[in-house]
Backbone as numpy.savetxt, mean C-alpha at the origin, in Angstrom:
# Nx Ny Nz CAx CAy CAz Cx Cy Cz
-5.58 -28.79 6.39 -6.61 -27.82 6.57 -6.09 -26.48 6.43
-4.49 -26.13 6.92 -3.74 -24.97 7.47 -3.04 -24.64 5.92
-2.95 -25.32 5.01 -2.55 -25.57 3.91 -3.84 -24.96 2.89
-5.05 -25.41 3.06 -5.70 -24.37 2.65 -6.04 -22.97 2.56
-5.90 -22.79 3.80 -6.18 -21.45 4.04 -4.99 -20.77 3.80
-3.83 -21.42 3.95 -2.73 -20.26 3.20 -3.05 -20.49 2.15
-3.38 -21.59 1.25 -2.92 -20.79 -0.43 -4.20 -20.05 -0.83
-5.35 -20.18 -0.35 -6.56 -18.77 -0.26 -5.82 -17.50 0.16
-5.13 -17.78 0.94 -4.71 -16.11 1.77 -3.49 -15.79 0.68
-2.66 -16.81 0.28 -1.55 -16.26 -0.88 -2.23 -16.31 -2.15
-3.23 -16.19 -2.55 -3.91 -16.52 -3.63 -4.53 -14.90 -3.83
-5.04 -14.71 -2.56 -5.94 -13.29 -2.25 -4.61 -11.72 -2.28
-3.40 -12.47 -1.46 -2.35 -11.63 -1.48 -1.89 -11.22 -3.35
-1.85 -12.64 -3.75 -1.65 -12.31 -5.01 -2.44 -11.51 -6.06
-3.84 -11.84 -5.33 -4.62 -11.69 -6.35 -4.49 -9.71 -6.49
-3.96 -9.16 -5.39 -4.07 -7.64 -4.86 -2.95 -7.26 -5.61
-1.46 -7.89 -5.51 -0.38 -8.05 -6.11 -0.82 -7.12 -7.38
-1.10 -8.52 -8.59 -1.81 -8.54 -9.25 -1.96 -7.14 -10.16
-3.72 -6.88 -9.32 -3.92 -5.90 -9.71 -3.81 -4.48 -9.67
-2.87 -4.35 -8.49 -1.77 -3.35 -8.41 -0.90 -3.24 -9.59
-0.23 -3.96 -10.05 0.89 -4.04 -11.34 0.41 -4.05 -12.48
-0.73 -4.11 -12.93 -2.13 -3.83 -13.73 -2.73 -2.38 -14.19
-2.86 -2.20 -13.28 -3.62 -0.77 -12.91 -1.77 0.74 -12.65
-2.11 1.87 -12.99 -1.42 3.47 -13.05 -0.53 3.41 -11.57
-0.96 2.74 -10.67 -0.46 2.25 -9.84 0.17 4.09 -8.91
-1.14 4.83 -9.05 0.10 6.07 -8.16 -1.19 6.99 -7.64
-1.27 7.56 -6.58 -1.87 8.09 -5.81 -1.66 9.77 -5.60
-2.44 10.44 -5.11 -2.01 11.73 -3.94 -2.87 12.11 -3.13
-2.80 12.88 -2.38 -3.17 13.26 -1.09 -2.99 14.73 -0.77
-4.23 15.20 -0.31 -3.66 16.78 -0.08 -4.01 16.81 1.20
-2.80 17.39 1.87 -2.49 17.68 3.31 -3.06 19.22 3.78
-3.25 19.82 4.54 -3.52 21.47 5.49 -2.13 21.86 5.81
-0.84 20.93 5.84 0.21 21.85 6.05 0.96 22.64 5.55
1.40 23.61 5.88 2.71 24.43 5.26 3.75 23.49 4.52
4.45 22.60 5.65 5.65 22.24 5.10 5.00 20.77 4.30
4.67 20.29 3.76 4.32 18.73 2.81 4.88 17.86 3.40
4.01 17.13 4.38 4.42 16.12 4.99 2.69 15.33 4.81
2.68 13.45 4.73 1.56 12.78 4.91 1.98 11.85 6.05
0.90 12.05 6.93 1.32 10.73 7.82 1.20 9.89 8.06
1.52 9.01 8.67 1.94 7.36 8.38 -0.19 7.11 8.22
-0.81 7.36 9.16 -1.77 6.94 9.23 -2.58 7.35 7.79
-2.91 8.34 7.62 -3.19 8.81 6.05 -2.76 8.53 4.75
-1.12 7.60 4.68 -1.23 7.24 3.97 -1.41 5.84 3.81
-1.17 5.14 4.86 -1.97 3.48 4.88 -2.97 3.29 4.33
-4.21 4.65 4.68 -5.50 4.63 4.67 -5.99 4.78 2.93
-4.94 5.80 2.34 -4.85 6.27 1.22 -4.34 5.26 0.02
-3.63 4.43 0.80 -2.98 3.12 -0.19 -4.11 2.06 0.02
-5.20 2.46 1.24 -5.84 0.90 1.71 -7.28 1.31 0.65
-7.80 2.57 0.20 -8.55 2.71 -0.58 -8.40 2.72 -1.90
-7.12 2.81 -2.64 -6.27 2.87 -3.88 -6.28 1.77 -3.92
-5.99 0.49 -3.38 -5.95 -0.82 -3.48 -7.26 -1.27 -3.59
-7.96 -1.15 -2.90 -9.54 -1.76 -3.24 -10.01 -1.19 -4.23
-10.17 -0.06 -4.35 -10.70 0.61 -6.02 -9.80 -0.19 -7.24
-8.96 -0.16 -7.05 -8.02 -0.74 -7.83 -8.29 -2.25 -8.45
-8.40 -3.04 -6.94 -8.39 -4.51 -7.76 -10.41 -4.83 -7.54
-10.59 -4.22 -6.80 -12.53 -4.88 -6.44 -12.49 -5.03 -5.13
-10.82 -5.47 -4.75 -11.71 -6.02 -3.70 -11.71 -5.28 -2.53
-12.33 -5.99 -0.92 -12.46 -5.21 -0.03 -11.31 -4.69 0.71
-11.49 -3.29 1.35 -9.86 -2.53 1.27 -9.29 -3.28 2.34
-7.87 -3.42 2.24 -6.98 -4.19 2.78 -6.52 -3.60 4.32
-6.02 -4.26 5.30 -4.92 -3.77 6.27 -3.63 -3.02 5.76
-3.62 -1.97 5.62 -2.11 -1.91 5.44 -1.80 -0.29 6.45
-0.36 -1.00 6.81 0.22 -0.46 7.85 1.58 0.47 7.12
1.48 1.52 7.76 2.75 2.37 7.30 3.32 2.82 8.47
5.01 2.43 8.69 5.68 2.53 9.51 6.29 4.31 10.03
6.12 5.19 8.97 6.55 6.54 8.93 5.75 7.11 8.26
5.79 8.54 8.85 5.24 9.37 8.07 6.11 9.80 6.49
5.16 10.43 5.43 6.05 10.19 4.13 6.04 11.81 3.78
7.57 12.25 3.58 8.13 13.83 3.27 7.74 13.90 1.90
7.31 14.97 1.75 6.71 15.52 0.06 8.01 16.08 -0.16
8.94 15.15 -0.77 10.07 15.53 -1.67 10.01 14.46 -2.85
10.41 14.75 -3.94 10.37 14.37 -5.15 11.41 13.02 -4.61
11.07 11.61 -4.62 11.76 10.35 -4.79 12.46 10.37 -3.59
11.27 10.51 -2.15 11.44 10.02 -0.91 10.18 8.75 -1.14
11.49 7.56 -0.37 10.19 6.13 -0.49 9.77 6.14 0.89
9.48 4.84 0.93 8.86 4.30 2.30 8.50 2.81 1.95
8.23 2.24 2.74 7.53 0.53 3.21 6.72 0.47 3.75
5.56 0.23 3.12 4.30 -0.44 3.41 3.96 -1.71 3.98
3.13 -2.11 4.74 2.99 -3.82 4.54 1.19 -4.21 4.63
0.77 -4.42 4.03 -0.17 -5.06 3.45 -0.22 -6.67 4.71
-1.63 -6.63 5.52 -1.66 -7.88 6.26 -3.19 -8.39 6.05
-2.83 -9.89 5.45 -4.35 -10.76 5.16 -4.60 -10.97 6.78
-6.00 -11.61 6.75 -6.92 -11.71 7.62 -5.92 -13.36 8.09
-5.27 -13.73 7.57 -4.51 -15.11 8.25 -3.33 -14.59 8.38
-2.95 -13.42 8.82 -1.16 -12.66 8.70 -0.36 -13.23 8.17
-0.43 -13.70 6.63 0.45 -13.25 5.91 0.71 -11.62 5.48
1.95 -11.31 4.67 1.82 -10.35 4.75 2.47 -10.33 3.25
2.20 -8.37 3.02 2.68 -8.17 0.73 3.34 -6.73 0.97
4.86 -6.92 0.64 5.05 -5.25 1.37 4.76 -4.31 0.63
4.45 -3.06 0.34 3.83 -2.40 -0.80 5.01 -1.04 -0.56
5.55 -0.74 -1.75 6.69 -0.02 -1.49 6.28 1.16 -2.26
6.31 2.75 -1.62 5.89 4.28 -1.97 6.37 5.05 -2.33
6.59 5.81 -3.77 7.32 6.81 -4.00 6.88 8.22 -4.10
7.38 9.10 -3.63 6.83 10.34 -4.16 7.17 10.82 -5.42
6.35 11.07 -6.27 6.70 11.72 -7.58 6.49 13.31 -7.82
5.96 13.62 -7.22 5.36 14.85 -7.78 4.93 15.85 -6.44
5.20 16.68 -5.93 4.81 17.81 -5.29 3.91 18.92 -5.25
2.93 19.11 -5.61 2.13 20.61 -5.67 1.53 21.13 -4.66
2.47 22.12 -4.15 2.13 23.28 -2.76 1.57 21.61 -1.97
0.47 21.92 -1.43 0.49 20.74 -0.29 -0.17 19.52 -0.90
0.16 18.90 -2.16 -0.40 18.16 -2.53 0.71 16.89 -2.81
0.87 15.39 -2.19 1.84 14.97 -2.59 1.34 13.98 -3.18
2.10 13.60 -4.53 2.02 12.89 -5.23 2.51 11.41 -5.61
2.24 10.27 -5.54 3.05 9.23 -5.01 2.69 7.84 -6.03
3.73 6.79 -6.38 3.09 5.86 -7.22 3.71 4.28 -6.06
2.97 3.60 -6.25 2.90 2.29 -5.22 3.26 1.15 -6.18
3.77 0.31 -5.47 4.37 -1.23 -6.04 4.31 -2.39 -4.92
3.12 -2.71 -5.37 2.95 -4.40 -4.26 4.30 -5.02 -4.55
4.55 -5.94 -4.20 5.57 -7.19 -3.92 5.09 -8.48 -5.05
6.01 -9.03 -5.39 5.46 -10.35 -5.93 5.11 -11.15 -5.71
5.35 -11.52 -4.38 5.36 -12.29 -3.38 5.28 -12.39 -2.16
3.65 -12.77 -1.66 3.77 -12.70 -0.09 4.63 -13.45 0.76
4.76 -12.69 2.04 5.02 -13.66 3.46 3.66 -14.59 4.16
4.87 -16.01 4.25 3.37 -16.23 5.30 3.41 -15.87 6.57
1.96 -15.98 7.27 1.87 -16.20 8.36 2.69 -16.39 9.25
3.05 -16.02 10.10 4.12 -16.56 11.44 3.65 -17.52 12.00
4.64 -18.39 12.72 3.67 -19.68 13.38 3.32 -19.50 14.51
């Protein structure tokens, strides 16, 4: 039974990754500060919304460990966690900044990591 659950979770994460790879993989968020910076929480929410709309799947659980500075080329890594605890990394890169709006591209890893035992 454990194998079946892992297979379903791995398939689900693979579907998310494939959907992300097939679509434009970009997003933008407008913030209300003079120095452009996107909080880790807002970045996580924005990525989850974008992935859900891109893949047609329910909104995934995504956690980003740090705020995203509004400087072109800035990168961070976030983690998508499935219901069974398996994870998929998501890379985020700032592509442009227009005033307070930070535009970014993102790409999910090709392979999921299994849930810890």
